[in-house]
C-alpha positions as CSV (number, residue, x, y, z in Angstrom):
1,M,-18.8,-24.1,8.9
2,K,-16.5,-21.7,7.2
3,K,-15.6,-18.4,8.9
4,V,-16.1,-15.2,6.9
5,L,-14.7,-11.9,8.2
6,I,-16.4,-8.8,7.0
7,L,-14.2,-5.6,6.8
8,P,-16.6,-2.9,5.7
9,G,-13.9,-0.2,5.3
10,D,-15.0,3.4,4.8
11,G,-17.9,5.3,3.3
12,I,-19.6,3.3,0.6
13,G,-17.7,0.2,1.6
14,Q,-19.9,0.0,4.7
15,E,-23.0,0.4,2.6
16,V,-21.9,-2.2,0.1
17,C,-21.1,-4.8,2.8
18,E,-24.4,-4.0,4.5
19,A,-26.3,-4.6,1.2
20,A,-24.5,-7.9,0.7
21,L,-25.7,-9.3,4.0
22,P,-29.3,-10.2,2.9
23,V,-27.9,-11.9,-0.2
24,I,-25.5,-13.9,1.9
25,S,-28.3,-14.8,4.4
26,A,-30.7,-15.9,1.6
27,L,-28.1,-18.4,0.3
28,N,-28.2,-20.3,3.6
29,L,-24.5,-21.0,3.3
30,P,-22.7,-23.0,6.0
31,I,-20.8,-19.9,7.2
32,T,-20.4,-17.8,10.3
33,L,-19.9,-14.1,9.9
34,S,-17.7,-11.8,12.1
35,W,-16.7,-8.2,11.7
36,G,-13.4,-6.3,11.9
37,E,-12.1,-2.8,11.3
38,I,-10.0,-1.5,8.5
39,G,-9.4,1.8,6.8
40,W,-9.1,5.5,7.2
41,E,-11.0,5.7,10.5
42,C,-8.5,3.2,12.0
43,W,-5.7,5.4,10.8
44,K,-7.2,8.5,12.3
45,K,-7.6,6.8,15.7
46,A,-4.3,5.0,16.1
47,G,-2.0,5.6,13.1
48,D,-2.6,2.1,11.6
49,P,-5.2,1.5,8.8
50,V,-5.0,-2.3,9.5
51,P,-4.9,-2.7,13.3
52,A,-3.2,-5.8,14.8
53,Q,-6.6,-7.2,16.0
54,T,-7.8,-7.1,12.4
55,W,-4.7,-9.1,11.2
56,D,-5.5,-11.7,14.0
57,K,-9.1,-12.0,12.7
58,I,-7.9,-12.3,9.1
59,R,-5.6,-15.2,10.2
60,Q,-8.6,-17.0,11.9
61,A,-10.9,-16.5,8.9
62,D,-11.5,-18.8,5.9
63,A,-12.5,-15.8,3.7
64,V,-12.6,-12.0,3.9
65,L,-15.2,-9.7,2.4
66,V,-13.6,-6.2,2.1
67,G,-15.6,-3.1,1.3
68,A,-14.2,0.1,-0.2
69,I,-11.3,1.7,1.7
70,T,-10.3,5.3,1.7
71,S,-6.6,6.1,0.8
72,K,-5.1,9.6,0.9
73,G,-1.7,11.1,0.2
74,K,1.2,11.2,2.6
75,A,0.7,14.8,3.7
76,E,-3.0,14.5,4.3
77,A,-2.5,11.2,6.2
78,E,0.0,12.9,8.5
79,R,-2.4,15.7,9.2
80,A,-5.2,13.3,10.0
81,L,-3.2,11.5,12.8
82,P,-4.0,12.2,16.4
83,A,-1.8,15.0,17.7
84,H,0.3,12.7,19.9
85,L,1.2,10.6,16.8
86,Q,2.0,13.5,14.4
87,G,5.8,13.9,13.8
88,E,6.5,10.3,14.8
89,S,7.5,9.3,11.3
90,I,4.5,6.9,11.0
91,A,4.1,6.3,7.3
92,Y,0.6,5.6,5.8
93,L,0.5,2.5,3.7
94,S,-2.8,1.7,1.9
95,P,-4.7,-1.1,3.5
96,V,-5.3,-2.7,0.1
97,I,-1.5,-2.7,-0.5
98,Q,-0.9,-4.2,2.9
99,L,-3.5,-6.9,2.3
100,R,-1.9,-7.8,-1.1
101,Q,1.6,-7.9,0.3
102,R,1.1,-9.7,3.5
103,L,-1.4,-12.2,2.1
104,G,0.5,-12.8,-1.2
105,L,-2.4,-11.5,-3.3
106,F,-1.9,-10.2,-6.8
107,A,-5.4,-9.5,-8.1
108,N,-8.9,-8.6,-6.8
109,I,-10.8,-11.6,-8.0
110,R,-14.6,-11.6,-7.7
111,P,-15.7,-15.1,-8.5
112,V,-19.3,-15.8,-9.3
113,R,-20.8,-19.3,-9.4
114,Y,-24.3,-20.4,-10.3
115,I,-25.9,-22.5,-7.7
116,E,-28.5,-24.8,-9.1
117,G,-32.0,-24.2,-7.6
118,V,-31.0,-21.1,-5.6
119,V,-33.5,-18.2,-5.9
120,V,-32.8,-14.9,-4.2
121,N,-35.8,-12.6,-3.8
């Protein structure tokens, strides 16, 4: 069994990941799914768009499905922080950039493979 972590992200990212679940289920793949948090709502709660517990889950996963993630400018990000974190020199760094840098990724690759005999209704 492979472990797949789903990080729905924000807005339409959540809808896209939710729409992918029936397809994944229909394929009867030998995987287990788990969920984590990433994105703008994480930033607004704690000043970190990729919380430490999400990095832990990423390390434990064999693959990660990431939905769309909201990114905003520096000034807007600062204003969105909880009051106790404003003025603390916490810099917003896009979660996508963080994923690429920390995981050594250079491209968003969306591989597609034909599986003989698989029909999805």
